[in-house]
PDB file of N, CA, C and O in Angstrom:
ATOM      1  N   MET A   1      47.254 134.594 152.155  1.00  0.00           N
ATOM      2  CA  MET A   1      48.654 134.381 151.971  1.00  0.00           C
ATOM      3  C   MET A   1      48.619 134.681 150.685  1.00  0.00           C
ATOM      4  O   MET A   1      47.900 134.168 149.828  1.00  0.00           O
ATOM      5  N   GLN A   2      49.747 135.882 150.506  1.00  0.00           N
ATOM      6  CA  GLN A   2      50.554 135.060 148.767  1.00  0.00           C
ATOM      7  C   GLN A   2      51.574 134.784 149.063  1.00  0.00           C
ATOM      8  O   GLN A   2      52.513 135.515 149.379  1.00  0.00           O
ATOM      9  N   ARG A   3      51.471 132.955 148.951  1.00  0.00           N
ATOM     10  CA  ARG A   3      52.720 132.453 148.317  1.00  0.00           C
ATOM     11  C   ARG A   3      53.669 132.722 147.586  1.00  0.00           C
ATOM     12  O   ARG A   3      53.394 133.051 146.432  1.00  0.00           O
ATOM     13  N   ASN A   4      55.065 132.674 147.996  1.00  0.00           N
ATOM     14  CA  ASN A   4      56.249 133.105 146.933  1.00  0.00           C
ATOM     15  C   ASN A   4      56.111 131.792 146.081  1.00  0.00           C
ATOM     16  O   ASN A   4      55.578 130.710 146.330  1.00  0.00           O
ATOM     17  N   THR A   5      56.846 132.321 144.883  1.00  0.00           N
ATOM     18  CA  THR A   5      56.911 131.465 143.975  1.00  0.00           C
ATOM     19  C   THR A   5      57.757 130.540 144.286  1.00  0.00           C
ATOM     20  O   THR A   5      57.535 129.420 144.747  1.00  0.00           O
ATOM     21  N   LYS A   6      59.048 131.202 143.937  1.00  0.00           N
ATOM     22  CA  LYS A   6      59.747 130.355 145.473  1.00  0.00           C
ATOM     23  C   LYS A   6      60.041 130.233 146.910  1.00  0.00           C
ATOM     24  O   LYS A   6      60.876 131.137 146.905  1.00  0.00           O
ATOM     25  N   PRO A   7      60.030 129.884 148.012  1.00  0.00           N
ATOM     26  CA  PRO A   7      60.674 130.127 148.836  1.00  0.00           C
ATOM     27  C   PRO A   7      61.853 130.168 148.883  1.00  0.00           C
ATOM     28  O   PRO A   7      62.719 129.538 148.277  1.00  0.00           O
ATOM     29  N   ARG A   8      61.913 131.437 150.113  1.00  0.00           N
ATOM     30  CA  ARG A   8      63.305 132.168 150.433  1.00  0.00           C
ATOM     31  C   ARG A   8      63.865 131.804 151.813  1.00  0.00           C
ATOM     32  O   ARG A   8      63.246 131.235 152.712  1.00  0.00           O
ATOM     33  N   SER A   9      65.308 132.281 151.838  1.00  0.00           N
ATOM     34  CA  SER A   9      65.506 131.938 153.206  1.00  0.00           C
ATOM     35  C   SER A   9      65.629 133.028 153.972  1.00  0.00           C
ATOM     36  O   SER A   9      66.087 134.083 153.533  1.00  0.00           O
ATOM     37  N   LEU A  10      65.205 132.853 155.257  1.00  0.00           N
ATOM     38  CA  LEU A  10      65.185 134.306 156.457  1.00  0.00           C
ATOM     39  C   LEU A  10      66.252 135.492 155.655  1.00  0.00           C
ATOM     40  O   LEU A  10      67.022 135.214 154.736  1.00  0.00           O
ATOM     41  N   THR A  11      66.156 136.175 155.963  1.00  0.00           N
ATOM     42  CA  THR A  11      66.796 137.667 156.195  1.00  0.00           C
ATOM     43  C   THR A  11      67.807 137.539 157.585  1.00  0.00           C
ATOM     44  O   THR A  11      67.373 136.741 158.415  1.00  0.00           O
ATOM     45  N   GLY A  12      68.930 138.133 157.898  1.00  0.00           N
ATOM     46  CA  GLY A  12      69.977 137.947 158.419  1.00  0.00           C
ATOM     47  C   GLY A  12      69.265 138.403 159.731  1.00  0.00           C
ATOM     48  O   GLY A  12      69.372 137.804 160.801  1.00  0.00           O
ATOM     49  N   GLU A  13      68.453 139.640 159.506  1.00  0.00           N
ATOM     50  CA  GLU A  13      67.441 140.697 160.656  1.00  0.00           C
ATOM     51  C   GLU A  13      66.210 139.762 160.896  1.00  0.00           C
ATOM     52  O   GLU A  13      65.756 139.733 162.040  1.00  0.00           O
ATOM     53  N   GLU A  14      65.570 138.921 159.831  1.00  0.00           N
ATOM     54  CA  GLU A  14      63.873 138.333 160.571  1.00  0.00           C
ATOM     55  C   GLU A  14      64.507 136.646 161.248  1.00  0.00           C
ATOM     56  O   GLU A  14      63.783 136.033 162.032  1.00  0.00           O
ATOM     57  N   LEU A  15      65.746 136.123 160.870  1.00  0.00           N
ATOM     58  CA  LEU A  15      66.666 135.267 161.430  1.00  0.00           C
ATOM     59  C   LEU A  15      67.045 135.759 163.403  1.00  0.00           C
ATOM     60  O   LEU A  15      66.834 135.013 164.359  1.00  0.00           O
ATOM     61  N   LYS A  16      67.598 137.129 163.462  1.00  0.00           N
ATOM     62  CA  LYS A  16      68.104 137.418 164.718  1.00  0.00           C
ATOM     63  C   LYS A  16      66.428 137.599 165.395  1.00  0.00           C
ATOM     64  O   LYS A  16      66.110 136.964 166.400  1.00  0.00           O
ATOM     65  N   LEU A  17      65.547 138.446 164.763  1.00  0.00           N
ATOM     66  CA  LEU A  17      64.607 138.715 165.093  1.00  0.00           C
ATOM     67  C   LEU A  17      63.350 137.644 165.616  1.00  0.00           C
ATOM     68  O   LEU A  17      62.358 138.001 166.252  1.00  0.00           O
ATOM     69  N   ALA A  18      63.656 136.283 165.189  1.00  0.00           N
ATOM     70  CA  ALA A  18      62.623 135.543 165.875  1.00  0.00           C
ATOM     71  C   ALA A  18      62.914 134.805 166.566  1.00  0.00           C
ATOM     72  O   ALA A  18      62.129 134.191 167.289  1.00  0.00           O
ATOM     73  N   THR A  19      64.778 134.582 166.517  1.00  0.00           N
ATOM     74  CA  THR A  19      65.015 134.049 167.471  1.00  0.00           C
ATOM     75  C   THR A  19      65.486 134.220 169.007  1.00  0.00           C
ATOM     76  O   THR A  19      65.926 133.446 169.857  1.00  0.00           O
ATOM     77  N   TRP A  20      65.081 136.088 168.945  1.00  0.00           N
ATOM     78  CA  TRP A  20      65.063 136.723 170.237  1.00  0.00           C
ATOM     79  C   TRP A  20      64.057 136.657 170.832  1.00  0.00           C
ATOM     80  O   TRP A  20      63.929 136.487 172.044  1.00  0.00           O
ATOM     81  N   LEU A  21      62.523 136.896 169.337  1.00  0.00           N
ATOM     82  CA  LEU A  21      61.553 136.603 169.878  1.00  0.00           C
ATOM     83  C   LEU A  21      61.339 134.957 170.757  1.00  0.00           C
ATOM     84  O   LEU A  21      60.542 134.917 171.694  1.00  0.00           O
ATOM     85  N   LEU A  22      61.964 133.930 170.427  1.00  0.00           N
ATOM     86  CA  LEU A  22      61.645 133.111 170.844  1.00  0.00           C
ATOM     87  C   LEU A  22      62.414 132.268 172.239  1.00  0.00           C
ATOM     88  O   LEU A  22      62.000 131.458 173.069  1.00  0.00           O
ATOM     89  N   THR A  23      63.882 133.017 171.953  1.00  0.00           N
ATOM     90  CA  THR A  23      64.483 132.943 173.450  1.00  0.00           C
ATOM     91  C   THR A  23      63.904 133.701 174.548  1.00  0.00           C
ATOM     92  O   THR A  23      63.926 133.219 175.680  1.00  0.00           O
ATOM     93  N   ASN A  24      63.331 134.965 174.300  1.00  0.00           N
ATOM     94  CA  ASN A  24      62.357 135.371 175.439  1.00  0.00           C
ATOM     95  C   ASN A  24      61.084 135.551 175.442  1.00  0.00           C
ATOM     96  O   ASN A  24      60.387 136.565 175.472  1.00  0.00           O
ATOM     97  N   SER A  25      60.724 133.765 175.384  1.00  0.00           N
ATOM     98  CA  SER A  25      59.299 133.425 174.954  1.00  0.00           C
ATOM     99  C   SER A  25      59.382 133.333 176.800  1.00  0.00           C
ATOM    100  O   SER A  25      60.280 133.423 177.637  1.00  0.00           O
ATOM    101  N   GLU A  26      57.293 133.012 176.822  1.00  0.00           N
ATOM    102  CA  GLU A  26      57.251 132.462 178.203  1.00  0.00           C
ATOM    103  C   GLU A  26      57.422 130.701 178.178  1.00  0.00           C
ATOM    104  O   GLU A  26      57.671 129.918 179.095  1.00  0.00           O
ATOM    105  N   LEU A  27      57.096 130.410 176.277  1.00  0.00           N
ATOM    106  CA  LEU A  27      57.875 128.786 176.123  1.00  0.00           C
ATOM    107  C   LEU A  27      58.418 127.846 177.306  1.00  0.00           C
ATOM    108  O   LEU A  27      59.263 128.149 178.148  1.00  0.00           O
ATOM    109  N   SER A  28      57.775 126.716 177.175  1.00  0.00           N
ATOM    110  CA  SER A  28      59.064 126.037 178.123  1.00  0.00           C
ATOM    111  C   SER A  28      60.225 125.914 177.478  1.00  0.00           C
ATOM    112  O   SER A  28      60.488 126.383 176.371  1.00  0.00           O
ATOM    113  N   GLU A  29      61.244 124.988 178.490  1.00  0.00           N
ATOM    114  CA  GLU A  29      62.353 125.215 177.632  1.00  0.00           C
ATOM    115  C   GLU A  29      62.937 124.296 176.410  1.00  0.00           C
ATOM    116  O   GLU A  29      63.862 124.503 175.626  1.00  0.00           O
ATOM    117  N   ALA A  30      61.931 123.080 176.576  1.00  0.00           N
ATOM    118  CA  ALA A  30      61.527 122.127 175.493  1.00  0.00           C
ATOM    119  C   ALA A  30      60.975 122.044 174.678  1.00  0.00           C
ATOM    120  O   ALA A  30      60.967 120.964 174.087  1.00  0.00           O
ATOM    121  N   GLU A  31      60.125 123.260 174.148  1.00  0.00           N
ATOM    122  CA  GLU A  31      59.050 124.178 173.469  1.00  0.00           C
ATOM    123  C   GLU A  31      60.765 124.809 172.649  1.00  0.00           C
ATOM    124  O   GLU A  31      61.127 124.425 171.537  1.00  0.00           O
ATOM    125  N   ARG A  32      61.596 125.833 173.552  1.00  0.00           N
ATOM    126  CA  ARG A  32      61.548 126.794 173.114  1.00  0.00           C
ATOM    127  C   ARG A  32      62.791 125.956 171.745  1.00  0.00           C
ATOM    128  O   ARG A  32      62.733 126.244 170.550  1.00  0.00           O
ATOM    129  N   THR A  33      63.859 124.876 172.388  1.00  0.00           N
ATOM    130  CA  THR A  33      64.521 124.450 172.115  1.00  0.00           C
ATOM    131  C   THR A  33      63.996 123.637 170.379  1.00  0.00           C
ATOM    132  O   THR A  33      64.751 123.795 169.420  1.00  0.00           O
ATOM    133  N   LYS A  34      63.091 123.078 170.267  1.00  0.00           N
ATOM    134  CA  LYS A  34      62.076 122.916 169.372  1.00  0.00           C
ATOM    135  C   LYS A  34      62.007 123.716 168.684  1.00  0.00           C
ATOM    136  O   LYS A  34      62.585 123.319 167.672  1.00  0.00           O
ATOM    137  N   TYR A  35      61.628 124.750 168.518  1.00  0.00           N
ATOM    138  CA  TYR A  35      61.112 126.248 167.643  1.00  0.00           C
ATOM    139  C   TYR A  35      62.727 126.518 167.554  1.00  0.00           C
ATOM    140  O   TYR A  35      63.175 126.112 166.482  1.00  0.00           O
ATOM    141  N   LEU A  36      63.585 127.029 168.307  1.00  0.00           N
ATOM    142  CA  LEU A  36      64.745 127.719 168.314  1.00  0.00           C
ATOM    143  C   LEU A  36      65.445 126.187 167.084  1.00  0.00           C
ATOM    144  O   LEU A  36      65.985 126.374 165.993  1.00  0.00           O
ATOM    145  N   ASP A  37      65.254 125.193 167.562  1.00  0.00           N
ATOM    146  CA  ASP A  37      66.177 124.197 166.433  1.00  0.00           C
ATOM    147  C   ASP A  37      65.895 124.046 164.616  1.00  0.00           C
ATOM    148  O   ASP A  37      66.633 123.557 163.761  1.00  0.00           O
ATOM    149  N   GLN A  38      64.312 124.783 164.466  1.00  0.00           N
ATOM    150  CA  GLN A  38      63.932 124.864 163.930  1.00  0.00           C
ATOM    151  C   GLN A  38      63.808 125.892 162.842  1.00  0.00           C
ATOM    152  O   GLN A  38      63.275 125.871 161.733  1.00  0.00           O
ATOM    153  N   LEU A  39      64.601 126.971 163.648  1.00  0.00           N
ATOM    154  CA  LEU A  39      64.889 127.858 162.153  1.00  0.00           C
ATOM    155  C   LEU A  39      65.785 127.703 161.618  1.00  0.00           C
ATOM    156  O   LEU A  39      65.467 128.050 160.480  1.00  0.00           O
ATOM    157  N   SER A  40      66.945 127.356 161.583  1.00  0.00           N
ATOM    158  CA  SER A  40      67.914 126.783 160.529  1.00  0.00           C
ATOM    159  C   SER A  40      67.022 125.998 159.470  1.00  0.00           C
ATOM    160  O   SER A  40      67.606 125.753 158.414  1.00  0.00           O
ATOM    161  N   ARG A  41      65.524 125.504 159.589  1.00  0.00           N
ATOM    162  CA  ARG A  41      65.079 125.081 158.264  1.00  0.00           C
ATOM    163  C   ARG A  41      64.586 126.002 158.085  1.00  0.00           C
ATOM    164  O   ARG A  41      65.116 126.414 157.053  1.00  0.00           O
ATOM    165  N   ALA A  42      63.572 126.985 158.516  1.00  0.00           N
ATOM    166  CA  ALA A  42      62.867 127.370 158.536  1.00  0.00           C
ATOM    167  C   ALA A  42      62.949 128.284 156.537  1.00  0.00           C
ATOM    168  O   ALA A  42      64.097 128.424 156.114  1.00  0.00           O
ATOM    169  N   VAL A  43      62.159 128.618 155.892  1.00  0.00           N
ATOM    170  CA  VAL A  43      62.005 129.476 154.895  1.00  0.00           C
ATOM    171  C   VAL A  43      61.097 130.281 154.176  1.00  0.00           C
ATOM    172  O   VAL A  43      60.493 129.535 153.406  1.00  0.00           O
ATOM    173  N   VAL A  44      60.675 131.557 154.045  1.00  0.00           N
ATOM    174  CA  VAL A  44      59.767 132.082 154.158  1.00  0.00           C
ATOM    175  C   VAL A  44      59.016 132.230 152.792  1.00  0.00           C
ATOM    176  O   VAL A  44      59.537 132.914 151.912  1.00  0.00           O
ATOM    177  N   ALA A  45      58.153 131.790 152.641  1.00  0.00           N
ATOM    178  CA  ALA A  45      56.948 130.943 152.052  1.00  0.00           C
ATOM    179  C   ALA A  45      56.364 131.555 151.136  1.00  0.00           C
ATOM    180  O   ALA A  45      56.250 131.496 149.911  1.00  0.00           O
ATOM    181  N   GLY A  46      55.802 132.531 152.505  1.00  0.00           N
ATOM    182  CA  GLY A  46      54.694 133.493 152.007  1.00  0.00           C
ATOM    183  C   GLY A  46      54.785 134.924 152.506  1.00  0.00           C
ATOM    184  O   GLY A  46      55.741 135.362 153.145  1.00  0.00           O
ATOM    185  N   LYS A  47      53.630 135.663 152.136  1.00  0.00           N
ATOM    186  CA  LYS A  47      53.626 136.853 153.369  1.00  0.00           C
ATOM    187  C   LYS A  47      51.868 137.388 153.288  1.00  0.00           C
ATOM    188  O   LYS A  47      51.101 136.806 152.521  1.00  0.00           O
ATOM    189  N   CYS A  48      51.507 138.264 153.960  1.00  0.00           N
ATOM    190  CA  CYS A  48      50.295 138.853 154.023  1.00  0.00           C
ATOM    191  C   CYS A  48      49.585 139.595 152.843  1.00  0.00           C
ATOM    192  O   CYS A  48      50.191 140.508 152.281  1.00  0.00           O
ATOM    193  N   GLY A  49      48.583 139.314 152.524  1.00  0.00           N
ATOM    194  CA  GLY A  49      47.904 139.536 151.477  1.00  0.00           C
ATOM    195  C   GLY A  49      46.941 141.414 151.614  1.00  0.00           C
ATOM    196  O   GLY A  49      46.200 141.994 150.819  1.00  0.00           O
ATOM    197  N   CYS A  50      47.485 141.815 153.059  1.00  0.00           N
ATOM    198  CA  CYS A  50      46.993 143.016 153.349  1.00  0.00           C
ATOM    199  C   CYS A  50      48.104 143.974 153.039  1.00  0.00           C
ATOM    200  O   CYS A  50      47.600 145.075 152.820  1.00  0.00           O
ATOM    201  N   GLY A  51      49.300 144.005 152.940  1.00  0.00           N
ATOM    202  CA  GLY A  51      50.379 144.960 152.960  1.00  0.00           C
ATOM    203  C   GLY A  51      50.792 144.773 154.075  1.00  0.00           C
ATOM    204  O   GLY A  51      51.776 145.503 153.953  1.00  0.00           O
ATOM    205  N   CYS A  52      50.870 144.404 155.075  1.00  0.00           N
ATOM    206  CA  CYS A  52      51.593 144.407 156.722  1.00  0.00           C
ATOM    207  C   CYS A  52      52.760 144.015 156.106  1.00  0.00           C
ATOM    208  O   CYS A  52      52.964 143.702 154.933  1.00  0.00           O
ATOM    209  N   ALA A  53      53.615 144.084 157.207  1.00  0.00           N
ATOM    210  CA  ALA A  53      55.018 143.384 156.944  1.00  0.00           C
ATOM    211  C   ALA A  53      55.110 141.822 157.309  1.00  0.00           C
ATOM    212  O   ALA A  53      56.209 141.285 157.444  1.00  0.00           O
ATOM    213  N   SER A  54      54.015 141.181 157.449  1.00  0.00           N
ATOM    214  CA  SER A  54      53.314 139.547 158.119  1.00  0.00           C
ATOM    215  C   SER A  54      54.286 138.503 156.842  1.00  0.00           C
ATOM    216  O   SER A  54      54.012 138.556 155.643  1.00  0.00           O
ATOM    217  N   ILE A  55      55.206 137.774 157.311  1.00  0.00           N
ATOM    218  CA  ILE A  55      56.037 137.067 156.796  1.00  0.00           C
ATOM    219  C   ILE A  55      55.196 135.608 157.133  1.00  0.00           C
ATOM    220  O   ILE A  55      54.674 135.733 158.241  1.00  0.00           O
ATOM    221  N   TYR A  56      54.858 134.097 156.458  1.00  0.00           N
ATOM    222  CA  TYR A  56      54.532 132.907 156.857  1.00  0.00           C
ATOM    223  C   TYR A  56      56.035 132.178 156.510  1.00  0.00           C
ATOM    224  O   TYR A  56      56.789 132.199 155.537  1.00  0.00           O
ATOM    225  N   LEU A  57      56.049 131.554 157.787  1.00  0.00           N
ATOM    226  CA  LEU A  57      57.017 130.333 157.404  1.00  0.00           C
ATOM    227  C   LEU A  57      56.826 129.068 157.512  1.00  0.00           C
ATOM    228  O   LEU A  57      55.991 128.438 158.160  1.00  0.00           O
ATOM    229  N   GLU A  58      57.628 128.752 156.855  1.00  0.00           N
ATOM    230  CA  GLU A  58      57.897 126.839 156.847  1.00  0.00           C
ATOM    231  C   GLU A  58      59.019 125.956 157.093  1.00  0.00           C
ATOM    232  O   GLU A  58      60.211 126.131 156.835  1.00  0.00           O
ATOM    233  N   ILE A  59      58.517 125.126 157.554  1.00  0.00           N
ATOM    234  CA  ILE A  59      60.054 124.438 157.508  1.00  0.00           C
ATOM    235  C   ILE A  59      60.406 122.955 157.036  1.00  0.00           C
ATOM    236  O   ILE A  59      59.834 121.884 157.242  1.00  0.00           O
ATOM    237  N   LYS A  60      61.401 123.243 156.422  1.00  0.00           N
ATOM    238  CA  LYS A  60      61.480 122.630 154.829  1.00  0.00           C
ATOM    239  C   LYS A  60      61.643 121.122 155.699  1.00  0.00           C
ATOM    240  O   LYS A  60      62.267 120.722 156.682  1.00  0.00           O
ATOM    241  N   ASN A  61      60.786 120.629 154.804  1.00  0.00           N
ATOM    242  CA  ASN A  61      61.016 118.245 155.502  1.00  0.00           C
ATOM    243  C   ASN A  61      60.242 118.568 156.376  1.00  0.00           C
ATOM    244  O   ASN A  61      60.856 118.225 157.386  1.00  0.00           O
ATOM    245  N   GLU A  62      59.224 119.034 156.730  1.00  0.00           N
ATOM    246  CA  GLU A  62      58.392 118.407 157.987  1.00  0.00           C
ATOM    247  C   GLU A  62      56.930 119.195 157.023  1.00  0.00           C
ATOM    248  O   GLU A  62      56.909 120.127 156.219  1.00  0.00           O
ATOM    249  N   LYS A  63      55.958 118.399 157.516  1.00  0.00           N
ATOM    250  CA  LYS A  63      54.573 118.570 157.337  1.00  0.00           C
ATOM    251  C   LYS A  63      53.802 119.876 158.255  1.00  0.00           C
ATOM    252  O   LYS A  63      54.118 120.339 159.351  1.00  0.00           O
ATOM    253  N   LYS A  64      53.041 120.125 157.626  1.00  0.00           N
ATOM    254  CA  LYS A  64      52.518 121.334 157.897  1.00  0.00           C
ATOM    255  C   LYS A  64      51.537 120.786 159.233  1.00  0.00           C
ATOM    256  O   LYS A  64      50.681 119.934 158.996  1.00  0.00           O
ATOM    257  N   PRO A  65      51.702 121.301 160.591  1.00  0.00           N
ATOM    258  CA  PRO A  65      50.360 120.871 161.342  1.00  0.00           C
ATOM    259  C   PRO A  65      49.124 121.574 161.122  1.00  0.00           C
ATOM    260  O   PRO A  65      49.013 122.585 160.429  1.00  0.00           O
ATOM    261  N   GLU A  66      48.119 120.940 161.800  1.00  0.00           N
ATOM    262  CA  GLU A  66      46.849 120.689 161.090  1.00  0.00           C
ATOM    263  C   GLU A  66      46.152 121.528 162.548  1.00  0.00           C
ATOM    264  O   GLU A  66      46.523 121.417 163.716  1.00  0.00           O
ATOM    265  N   GLY A  67      45.002 122.396 161.970  1.00  0.00           N
ATOM    266  CA  GLY A  67      44.367 122.910 162.725  1.00  0.00           C
ATOM    267  C   GLY A  67      44.915 124.562 162.499  1.00  0.00           C
ATOM    268  O   GLY A  67      45.501 125.022 161.519  1.00  0.00           O
ATOM    269  N   GLY A  68      44.548 125.183 163.625  1.00  0.00           N
ATOM    270  CA  GLY A  68      44.293 126.400 163.911  1.00  0.00           C
ATOM    271  C   GLY A  68      45.977 126.895 164.133  1.00  0.00           C
ATOM    272  O   GLY A  68      46.955 126.165 164.292  1.00  0.00           O
ATOM    273  N   LEU A  69      45.914 128.290 164.084  1.00  0.00           N
ATOM    274  CA  LEU A  69      46.994 129.053 164.083  1.00  0.00           C
ATOM    275  C   LEU A  69      47.450 129.083 165.920  1.00  0.00           C
ATOM    276  O   LEU A  69      46.740 129.994 166.346  1.00  0.00           O
ATOM    277  N   MET A  70      48.140 128.613 166.932  1.00  0.00           N
ATOM    278  CA  MET A  70      48.655 129.009 168.065  1.00  0.00           C
ATOM    279  C   MET A  70      49.646 130.103 168.007  1.00  0.00           C
ATOM    280  O   MET A  70      50.483 130.219 167.113  1.00  0.00           O
ATOM    281  N   PRO A  71      49.491 130.950 169.081  1.00  0.00           N
ATOM    282  CA  PRO A  71      50.609 131.808 169.444  1.00  0.00           C
ATOM    283  C   PRO A  71      51.700 131.191 170.704  1.00  0.00           C
ATOM    284  O   PRO A  71      51.518 130.656 171.797  1.00  0.00           O
ATOM    285  N   LEU A  72      52.682 131.512 170.050  1.00  0.00           N
ATOM    286  CA  LEU A  72      53.987 130.805 170.691  1.00  0.00           C
ATOM    287  C   LEU A  72      54.172 131.927 171.369  1.00  0.00           C
ATOM    288  O   LEU A  72      54.014 131.950 172.589  1.00  0.00           O
ATOM    289  N   CYS A  73      54.576 133.141 170.579  1.00  0.00           N
ATOM    290  CA  CYS A  73      54.921 134.146 171.577  1.00  0.00           C
ATOM    291  C   CYS A  73      54.785 135.654 170.839  1.00  0.00           C
ATOM    292  O   CYS A  73      54.365 135.750 169.685  1.00  0.00           O
ATOM    293  N   GLU A  74      55.184 136.801 171.630  1.00  0.00           N
ATOM    294  CA  GLU A  74      54.919 138.307 171.241  1.00  0.00           C
ATOM    295  C   GLU A  74      55.311 138.865 172.360  1.00  0.00           C
ATOM    296  O   GLU A  74      55.337 138.623 173.567  1.00  0.00           O
ATOM    297  N   SER A  75      55.764 140.109 171.224  1.00  0.00           N
ATOM    298  CA  SER A  75      55.712 141.444 172.115  1.00  0.00           C
ATOM    299  C   SER A  75      56.078 142.995 171.354  1.00  0.00           C
ATOM    300  O   SER A  75      56.398 143.183 170.181  1.00  0.00           O
ATOM    301  N   ILE A  76      55.948 143.785 172.215  1.00  0.00           N
ATOM    302  CA  ILE A  76      55.460 144.736 171.820  1.00  0.00           C
ATOM    303  C   ILE A  76      56.269 145.738 171.723  1.00  0.00           C
ATOM    304  O   ILE A  76      56.301 146.156 172.880  1.00  0.00           O
ATOM    305  N   VAL A  77      57.108 146.560 170.952  1.00  0.00           N
ATOM    306  CA  VAL A  77      58.621 147.102 170.842  1.00  0.00           C
ATOM    307  C   VAL A  77      57.799 148.597 170.040  1.00  0.00           C
ATOM    308  O   VAL A  77      56.776 148.868 169.411  1.00  0.00           O
ATOM    309  N   GLY A  78      59.211 149.356 170.646  1.00  0.00           N
ATOM    310  CA  GLY A  78      59.071 150.741 169.619  1.00  0.00           C
ATOM    311  C   GLY A  78      58.190 151.921 170.318  1.00  0.00           C
ATOM    312  O   GLY A  78      57.430 151.803 171.279  1.00  0.00           O
ATOM    313  N   GLU A  79      58.433 152.829 169.737  1.00  0.00           N
ATOM    314  CA  GLU A  79      57.760 153.406 170.851  1.00  0.00           C
ATOM    315  C   GLU A  79      56.129 153.851 170.267  1.00  0.00           C
ATOM    316  O   GLU A  79      55.410 154.231 171.191  1.00  0.00           O
ATOM    317  N   ASN A  80      55.409 153.856 168.780  1.00  0.00           N
ATOM    318  CA  ASN A  80      54.639 153.496 168.256  1.00  0.00           C
ATOM    319  C   ASN A  80      53.725 151.951 168.899  1.00  0.00           C
ATOM    320  O   ASN A  80      52.544 151.778 168.596  1.00  0.00           O
ATOM    321  N   GLU A  81      54.407 151.062 169.687  1.00  0.00           N
ATOM    322  CA  GLU A  81      54.233 150.013 169.411  1.00  0.00           C
ATOM    323  C   GLU A  81      53.683 148.988 168.915  1.00  0.00           C
ATOM    324  O   GLU A  81      52.598 148.477 169.193  1.00  0.00           O
ATOM    325  N   HIS A  82      54.733 148.590 167.902  1.00  0.00           N
ATOM    326  CA  HIS A  82      54.181 147.714 166.932  1.00  0.00           C
ATOM    327  C   HIS A  82      54.253 146.268 167.870  1.00  0.00           C
ATOM    328  O   HIS A  82      55.149 146.135 168.704  1.00  0.00           O
ATOM    329  N   GLY A  83      53.565 145.560 167.721  1.00  0.00           N
ATOM    330  CA  GLY A  83      53.333 144.101 167.558  1.00  0.00           C
ATOM    331  C   GLY A  83      53.700 143.092 166.598  1.00  0.00           C
ATOM    332  O   GLY A  83      53.338 142.861 165.444  1.00  0.00           O
ATOM    333  N   LEU A  84      54.626 142.484 167.497  1.00  0.00           N
ATOM    334  CA  LEU A  84      55.606 141.329 167.347  1.00  0.00           C
ATOM    335  C   LEU A  84      55.311 139.838 167.195  1.00  0.00           C
ATOM    336  O   LEU A  84      56.028 139.328 168.056  1.00  0.00           O
ATOM    337  N   PHE A  85      54.645 138.853 166.570  1.00  0.00           N
ATOM    338  CA  PHE A  85      54.020 137.452 167.075  1.00  0.00           C
ATOM    339  C   PHE A  85      54.718 136.541 165.956  1.00  0.00           C
ATOM    340  O   PHE A  85      55.115 136.750 164.810  1.00  0.00           O
ATOM    341  N   ILE A  86      54.680 135.284 166.930  1.00  0.00           N
ATOM    342  CA  ILE A  86      54.960 134.085 166.423  1.00  0.00           C
ATOM    343  C   ILE A  86      53.740 133.313 166.577  1.00  0.00           C
ATOM    344  O   ILE A  86      53.179 133.171 167.663  1.00  0.00           O
ATOM    345  N   TYR A  87      53.262 132.725 165.290  1.00  0.00           N
ATOM    346  CA  TYR A  87      52.371 131.297 165.906  1.00  0.00           C
ATOM    347  C   TYR A  87      52.995 130.155 165.422  1.00  0.00           C
ATOM    348  O   TYR A  87      54.160 130.301 165.053  1.00  0.00           O
ATOM    349  N   SER A  88      52.425 128.898 165.322  1.00  0.00           N
ATOM    350  CA  SER A  88      52.689 128.350 165.043  1.00  0.00           C
ATOM    351  C   SER A  88      51.434 126.894 164.231  1.00  0.00           C
ATOM    352  O   SER A  88      51.914 125.884 163.715  1.00  0.00           O
TER     353      SER A  88
END
């Protein structure tokens, strides 16, 4: 990950996309609510170093989870079948 020197807020489009992914996920209602509530405190802390469009989010005033990444939701969109994912 390439860390941002100063974390930034999500753009309107990033927030809209993350909200859509979580809302349409197979998470339980309790998990969905938890992660949707966190979006209001999410900041973009970095991006992938390979040049893809991946961004890394952190939640203000919350300790980072321990362990590896856990997939929360995913979707394949568009004619070129682009993958969209959110991990915890």
